[in-house]
N, C-alpha and C positions, 0 to 999 in steps of 0.2 A: 505496498500500499503506500503511495507517494506521501509525502507529509508537505503544506504548505505552509508559510508562518509569514508575516508583515512584521513590522516595525513602522515607525511613525518618523520621519527623519528631515529636518530642516524644512523645505517646501511640498512636501509627497510623502510618498510611503516607498517603503525598498520592500520585495516580497525574494525570497527562499524556497525554492521546489527539491525537496529531497526525494529523489527516484525510487525504484525500489530496487536501491544496486547499491555502489558506489560514488555512484556520478546525484551531482547536484545541478544546476542554476540558479542564478543570483539577478533579479532585472531589478534595473533603476538604481544602484547600489549609490550608496552615500552616504560615505563615511568620515566622521570628524571627529576631531581630540577626542572631544565627549562624548561620541557612541562608539567609536569602533573599535574600540576592547573588550565591551559586554556580548557587541553583535559577532563578532568573529568567535570568540569564546563559546556562544553558543551553536553557531555555527559547524567548530571543531568536534562540539560535542555530538 
């Protein structure tokens, strides 16, 4: 089963999709100094 997660970032939203494999997609990536560590750590997990 795929997992889709959204984050509110800057002037919009960022989404990542974890496919039912080792692959994932990120759409509209917007990482700032304030949020990049939290978002990247969650994606790694």
